[in-house]
Structures are given as C-alpha cells and as structure tokens.
Phi, psi and omega in degrees: 000332183273156173279346183275151176234166175063043176069016180283148173292140179296147178280130175303150187295330185291337183256006175286159178283136177292133174286143179282132176228101185298327175290314184296324184281324191256335185289329171303322186286327176295321179292325177294319183286322175294321178298315179293321174293329179291321176301313185293322179289329174297310184296333174278349178081029185252002177284142175289129176091221177282117187295313186298328175301320177287327181293314180290326178290328177292320175299308185294325178297318182294314182295315180295324175303305182302316177299318180295321178297323178286326179289321175292327174296312179301310181297319178298321180294324183276354179098010183264000000 
C-alpha cells in the first residue's frame, strides 16, 4: 500500500510533489486575460452592443479567473 521501498517511511501526502496539470494551471490565466481585454474594449467603446454589460462581464471573468487559480492551487496541495 505504501509508495516506499526498502523499509523507507512513507512520505506524508502534504509533502508529496504536485502533479502537473496544464489545464488547471493555464485556464484561469486565460480567463483573466480575456476578462481584461473585455474591460479595455468596453472602456474604449469598441465592444459590440451595450458597454456597461461588457465591462461588468470582463471584471467578473477576471476576478473569477484569479479565484479559480487559488482554489486550484489549494486543491492540488490537498491532493485532489
């Protein structure tokens, strides 16, 4: 059941190395960049349709991307 061999003590879960997951690491930052682009376009008046709606959507998308990044880091540290 343990991952160690030759009588070594098993490494506790919190000290194990994190597995790399490109989607978990990159998609939140893509959301932040797209959100900031929407905010800039809305502020310059180049967004299609109603500007305040695109401004709010961009801000929400950027904040959501930052929150998801920290939640993913927390989950990765916990082993999920």
